[in-house]
C-alpha positions, 0 to 999 in steps of 0.5 A: 093231016087228020080232020079234026072237026070230022073226027070230033063229030064222029066221036060225039055221034057214038054217044047219043047225047041230047043237047039244048039250043035256047036261042031259037030266035036266031036263024043260025041257030035253027039251021044248025039244029037242022045240021046237027040232027042231019049229020047225027052228031047229037039230038037237039032240043030247040027252045021257043015258039014252034009256029014262030020258028017255022014261020021265020025259017021257012026253008029249014027242014026241022024234022027230027028237032024237038022244039019246046015252048017254055010258055006252055012246057009242063015242066017250066013250074018245076024249073022255076022251083028249082031255080028258086030253091037253088038261089034262095037267100041270094041277094040282088046286088043292084036292088039289094032285094032277093034274087027271087022272092017267090017261085012266081018270080023265078017263073017270070025270070026263065020265061024271059031268059031261055038260057037260064031255062036251058041251064035248069033243064041241064041240071035236071037231067033232061038234057046232056049239054047246052050251047048258047051265045049267038045272040047273047053276051058271054056273061048272059051265056056263062052266068047260069052255068056258074049260078046253077051248074057250078064248078065240077067236084075237084076243079078249082075254077071255071075257064074258057078256051077256043079250039082253033082248027087249021084251014083246009091244006093245013098250016106249016106250023100246026102239026096236029091240025088244031091248037087250044087257046086259053084263057080266051073267054072268061078270066080277065087277069088270071094269077099265077096260081090260076094260069096253072090251073087253067093250063091243067084244064087245057091239057085234059080238054086237048086230050078229051076233045082234040084227041091230042098229046098236049104240049103246053106253052106259057105265053109272054112277051119274053122268052126265057128271061129276055125281058124283065117284068112283073108280068113275065114273073107271073108266067114264070111262077105259073110254069113252076107251079104247073110242073109241081101239080101236073108233071106228067104233062110236057110244058114250058115257058115263058115262051113268045108266040113265035118260040112256041111254034116256029121250030127254027125260033125255038132253036135260037130262043129256047134250046133244049126245050121239049115244047118250044116250036111244037106247042099246041096248047097256048096259055095266055097271061091274060084275056086280052092276050088270049082273045086278041090272038084268037081273033088274029089266028082266025081272021089273018090265019083262016083258022075255024075258031070254036068256043068259048069252050068252058072247062071246069063246070059240073055239066057242059055249057058252052058259049058262041061268038056272036059272029059265029057261023052255022057250022061254028054252032054245030061244031060247038054241039059236037064238042059239048057232047064230047065233054059229057064223057067225064 
């Protein structure tokens, strides 16, 4: 079985990109910055006060890592002006006042929110991608992307997936060494149309990031009509739409999870399916199912979970689970680099 993660890192290394990590206050992020540079996965810009970062991480070698302190950096004023112009006319829903009444207000904000600062660096073209979320919520991480970077041209929506990498020694059902689970991090209760477009983005991600041929299973508590419910109808309608908009991809549903990955169950429940029993891209009916399944697969199945990885943004911004390990951050950086190849 091929080593998916090593292959991802090697492909990222060849692209010579720069990724910003805004959370210099987190020791896992600081260590990941060192590892990323040491493994030549990408160049790294770490945000924070250099003296504080080095004081709090005395055993970490930061040679080759560029540390930028937004408080004194010469481009901070330009980033503040950019944010002010991008959000001019936008109203804070809680206060009813403008988000930023002046450029100085915008500057004060980005000096408190380094994730937004990193997003502005990305918007300006000073970095190629951003990874955040080790010590911030998904909402805090993705809001700057949605407000500043926005949806890529031609994309219907932004969604998120986890790349699930099989443990050492493999998994008997995981033929390609990995799965893509979507949406497992962003869209709460997608419509049939949204599910179809999440599947389309996920198919492209399977090729772009994991370098595998996508075999897409639309997951449900029903397989091929075994249960009758509006929730099942939502999934079957999504499958129908997906086959209309993307007939070039192998896809099937509705399928229960075991029918999606276990050949013997697929033979019984979904005979004749070109996907059942061999799926590698799982499209879950809602965020409850997607998020719970990724955590089950990670904790009980021993898979490495990388993400949430965003799909559909004009430039790559990716989230981290707050329970992430250092190696998860390095992996997320590598995936972010591969997403720069649009």
